[in-house]
C-alpha positions as CSV (number, residue, x, y, z in Angstrom):
1,M,-60.2,-30.6,26.9
2,L,-60.5,-27.0,25.7
3,E,-56.8,-26.2,26.5
4,K,-55.7,-28.8,24.0
5,T,-58.1,-27.5,21.3
6,I,-56.8,-23.9,21.8
7,S,-53.1,-25.0,21.8
8,N,-53.6,-27.1,18.6
9,T,-55.4,-24.3,16.9
10,I,-52.6,-21.8,17.8
11,I,-49.9,-24.2,16.5
12,K,-51.8,-25.0,13.3
13,W,-52.5,-21.4,12.4
14,A,-49.0,-20.2,13.4
15,N,-47.6,-22.7,11.0
16,L,-50.0,-21.9,8.2
17,I,-49.3,-18.2,8.3
18,E,-45.6,-18.7,9.0
19,V,-45.4,-17.1,12.5
20,D,-42.7,-18.4,14.8
21,I,-44.1,-19.0,18.3
22,D,-42.3,-19.8,21.5
23,K,-43.6,-22.3,24.0
24,I,-47.3,-22.1,25.0
25,T,-47.6,-21.3,28.7
26,L,-50.7,-22.2,30.7
27,T,-51.6,-20.6,34.0
28,E,-54.2,-22.7,35.8
29,N,-55.1,-20.1,38.3
30,Y,-55.9,-16.7,36.8
31,S,-54.9,-14.9,40.0
32,Q,-51.4,-16.2,39.6
33,K,-48.8,-14.3,37.6
34,P,-47.7,-16.2,34.5
35,D,-44.2,-17.5,34.5
36,I,-43.0,-15.0,31.8
37,S,-40.9,-11.9,31.5
38,K,-42.8,-8.6,31.8
39,K,-41.0,-7.5,28.6
40,V,-42.6,-10.3,26.5
41,R,-45.5,-9.5,24.1
42,G,-47.7,-12.1,22.4
43,I,-51.2,-13.6,22.2
44,Y,-53.2,-14.6,25.2
45,V,-56.4,-16.6,25.6
46,I,-58.7,-16.3,28.7
47,F,-60.9,-19.4,29.1
48,T,-62.9,-21.6,31.5
49,E,-63.3,-25.3,31.4
50,H,-66.0,-25.0,28.7
51,D,-65.8,-21.6,27.1
52,I,-63.2,-19.3,25.4
53,L,-63.9,-15.9,26.9
54,Y,-61.4,-13.6,25.3
55,L,-58.4,-13.6,23.0
56,G,-56.1,-10.6,22.9
57,K,-52.6,-9.4,22.3
58,G,-50.1,-7.3,24.2
59,W,-48.1,-7.4,27.4
60,V,-49.9,-10.3,29.1
61,I,-48.8,-9.3,32.7
62,D,-50.4,-5.9,32.3
63,R,-53.5,-7.1,30.4
64,Q,-54.2,-9.9,32.9
65,W,-55.2,-7.6,35.7
66,S,-57.3,-5.3,33.5
67,H,-59.3,-8.3,32.2
68,A,-59.7,-9.7,35.7
69,Q,-61.6,-6.5,36.6
70,K,-63.7,-6.7,33.4
71,L,-64.6,-10.3,34.0
72,T,-65.6,-9.8,37.7
73,G,-67.2,-6.4,37.2
74,I,-65.1,-5.0,40.1
75,F,-63.1,-2.1,38.9
76,K,-59.9,-0.8,40.6
77,G,-58.3,1.3,37.9
78,A,-59.3,-0.4,34.7
79,N,-61.8,1.1,32.4
80,D,-64.9,-0.8,31.4
81,T,-65.9,-1.1,27.7
82,S,-69.2,-1.6,26.1
83,N,-68.1,-5.0,24.9
84,W,-67.2,-6.3,28.4
85,A,-70.4,-4.7,29.8
86,E,-72.4,-6.6,27.2
87,F,-70.5,-9.8,28.0
88,R,-71.4,-9.5,31.7
89,R,-75.1,-8.7,30.9
90,T,-75.2,-11.8,28.7
91,Y,-73.1,-14.3,30.6
92,G,-72.8,-12.8,34.0
93,T,-69.6,-12.3,35.9
94,V,-66.9,-15.0,36.1
95,A,-65.1,-16.0,39.3
96,L,-61.3,-15.8,38.8
97,D,-60.8,-19.3,40.2
98,Q,-62.7,-20.6,37.2
99,I,-60.5,-18.9,34.7
100,K,-57.3,-20.1,33.0
101,L,-54.8,-18.1,30.9
102,L,-52.9,-19.4,28.0
103,Y,-50.1,-17.2,26.7
104,V,-47.8,-17.5,23.6
105,P,-44.8,-15.1,23.1
106,V,-44.6,-13.9,19.6
107,K,-42.0,-11.6,18.0
108,Y,-42.9,-8.6,15.8
109,E,-46.1,-6.7,16.0
110,Y,-47.2,-7.7,12.5
111,N,-47.0,-11.4,13.4
112,I,-48.9,-10.8,16.7
113,T,-51.6,-8.9,14.8
114,A,-51.9,-11.5,12.1
115,L,-52.1,-14.4,14.5
116,E,-54.5,-12.6,16.8
117,G,-56.9,-12.0,13.9
118,V,-56.9,-15.5,12.5
119,L,-57.3,-17.0,16.0
120,I,-60.3,-14.8,16.9
121,K,-61.9,-15.9,13.7
122,Q,-61.2,-19.6,14.3
123,L,-61.9,-19.7,18.1
124,Q,-64.7,-17.1,18.3
125,P,-64.2,-16.0,21.9
126,L,-67.4,-14.8,23.6
127,A,-66.1,-11.4,24.6
128,N,-64.3,-10.4,21.4
129,D,-66.4,-8.3,19.0
130,E,-64.1,-8.2,16.0
């Protein structure tokens, strides 16, 4: 199960680079708001049953809706990027009911940035270009 692989990778690398993480939260339905405070920052992973689509950092509640538009190609306020346009050309659009969201609150921007970088390198999400 991809969720377990992602979670184990997050825990492993957080421990290796000494970043304290809170609990890992999974939202099975991407259209559903995660059960987290709007004031919490951290790392989030957007994935399907078989593929890791994107890994990012920030205020997950705000970023979730922006990425929904980029995944579906239906824009209502979010700006498209060349990276997401290339993703849709290569893989097509993705229905929101096929997408899961995993979120990890992390304190301090330097910890968030460090963990995001190592996880992108390890998990190689399809839509990340770093």
